[in-house]
C-alpha positions as CSV (number, residue, x, y, z in Angstrom):
1,M,23.0,-16.4,50.9
2,P,26.2,-18.4,50.5
3,K,28.5,-18.2,47.5
4,I,27.6,-20.0,44.6
5,E,29.6,-21.5,41.8
6,L,28.8,-19.8,38.5
7,S,27.3,-22.3,36.2
8,L,24.5,-22.4,33.4
9,E,22.0,-23.4,36.0
10,N,22.6,-20.1,38.1
11,L,22.6,-17.6,35.7
12,H,19.3,-17.0,36.7
13,E,20.7,-15.5,39.8
14,V,23.5,-12.9,38.2
15,D,22.6,-9.3,38.7
16,D,19.2,-9.8,40.7
17,G,17.8,-12.0,37.6
18,T,18.0,-8.9,35.1
19,L,20.4,-11.3,33.1
20,R,17.8,-13.8,33.1
21,E,14.9,-11.2,32.2
22,E,16.7,-9.1,29.1
23,Y,17.4,-12.8,27.5
24,A,13.6,-13.3,27.4
25,M,13.2,-9.7,26.1
26,K,15.7,-10.4,23.3
27,L,13.9,-14.1,22.7
28,K,10.6,-12.2,22.4
29,E,12.1,-9.4,20.2
30,I,13.4,-12.6,17.9
31,I,10.4,-14.2,17.6
32,R,8.4,-11.4,16.8
33,D,10.5,-11.2,14.0
34,C,10.1,-14.2,12.8
35,Y,6.4,-14.0,12.7
36,E,6.4,-10.3,10.9
37,R,8.9,-11.2,8.0
38,Q,8.1,-15.1,7.6
39,A,9.4,-14.8,4.3
40,V,13.0,-14.0,5.3
41,N,14.5,-17.2,5.7
42,K,17.9,-16.3,7.5
43,A,18.7,-17.0,10.9
44,R,17.9,-14.9,13.9
45,T,20.9,-15.2,17.2
46,I,20.8,-14.7,20.2
47,T,24.3,-14.3,21.7
48,L,25.0,-14.5,25.4
49,E,28.5,-12.6,25.9
50,L,30.5,-13.1,28.8
51,A,33.6,-11.0,29.7
52,I,35.9,-11.8,32.5
53,V,39.1,-9.6,33.5
54,P,41.2,-10.0,36.7
55,S,40.8,-7.5,39.0
56,T,43.3,-5.3,40.3
57,S,42.1,-5.7,43.8
58,A,43.5,-7.4,46.6
59,G,43.1,-11.6,46.5
60,F,42.5,-13.2,43.6
61,K,39.3,-12.1,42.1
62,V,38.1,-11.2,38.1
63,D,35.0,-8.6,37.3
64,T,33.1,-10.0,35.3
65,R,30.4,-8.5,32.5
66,F,27.4,-10.0,30.4
67,K,26.5,-8.9,27.2
68,I,23.1,-10.8,25.3
69,T,23.0,-9.4,21.9
70,T,20.6,-10.0,18.7
71,K,21.4,-10.6,15.3
72,K,18.5,-10.5,12.6
73,P,18.6,-9.9,8.4
74,P,18.8,-6.5,7.6
75,S,15.3,-5.2,6.8
76,K,15.4,-3.9,3.4
77,S,12.3,-1.9,1.3
78,R,11.6,-2.3,-2.7
79,I,13.6,0.3,-5.3
80,T,11.6,3.8,-5.0
81,E,12.7,5.7,-8.2
82,M,12.9,9.2,-7.0
83,N,13.9,12.6,-8.6
84,L,16.7,14.9,-7.7
85,D,15.7,18.8,-8.2
86,H,17.7,21.7,-7.0
87,G,19.2,19.5,-4.0
88,K,16.0,18.0,-3.0
89,I,14.8,14.1,-3.7
90,S,11.1,13.7,-4.5
91,F,9.0,10.9,-5.3
92,N,5.4,9.0,-6.3
93,P,4.0,7.2,-3.3
94,V,1.3,5.7,-5.9
95,S,4.1,4.5,-8.6
96,P,7.4,3.6,-6.9
97,D,8.8,2.8,-10.2
98,N,7.9,5.6,-12.4
99,A,8.8,9.0,-10.1
100,D,6.6,11.3,-13.0
101,Q,3.8,9.4,-13.0
102,L,0.9,11.4,-12.8
103,T,-2.5,10.8,-11.5
104,L,-5.8,11.8,-13.9
105,D,-6.2,14.5,-11.9
106,E,-2.9,16.3,-13.1
107,I,-3.0,15.1,-16.2
108,E,-6.6,17.0,-17.0
109,K,-4.5,20.1,-15.2
110,S,-1.3,19.6,-17.4
111,E,-3.6,19.3,-20.8
112,N,-5.8,22.7,-19.6
113,F,-8.4,21.1,-20.3
114,P,-11.9,23.4,-19.1
115,D,-13.4,22.9,-16.0
116,E,-16.7,21.4,-16.6
117,D,-19.5,23.0,-14.4
C-alpha cells in the first residue's frame, strides 16, 4: 500500500482501524450514559488527542500516539446518614435519612413484648 498523508478522512486506517473502533466504543459509552442519566443536564465529551514527537532515528521522522478520552459528569448518590461505632460504619438501607430507625419487628423486640402463640 502506498504512503498516505495523515488527515481526518483517513484516520480509520491508522493502527489497523483500532482508532476507529475505540472511538465507536467511546461514543456508545457516552450515548448510553445520556440514556441512563437523562436528568443530569451536563455535557459529555469525547476528545481525540494526537501527540507528535520528533524521532531520534535517522532521517526526519516523528512518532505519533493517539489517545481517545471521554468525560462524563460524576455520579453522586444521595446523602445517607451512617453511625460510627467502634471503628465501623453502619447504616439502615430502608431509612437513609435515619441510621437509628427501627423496623416494627425491632421495636417489638426492644420493648420486650411477649410473643403471641
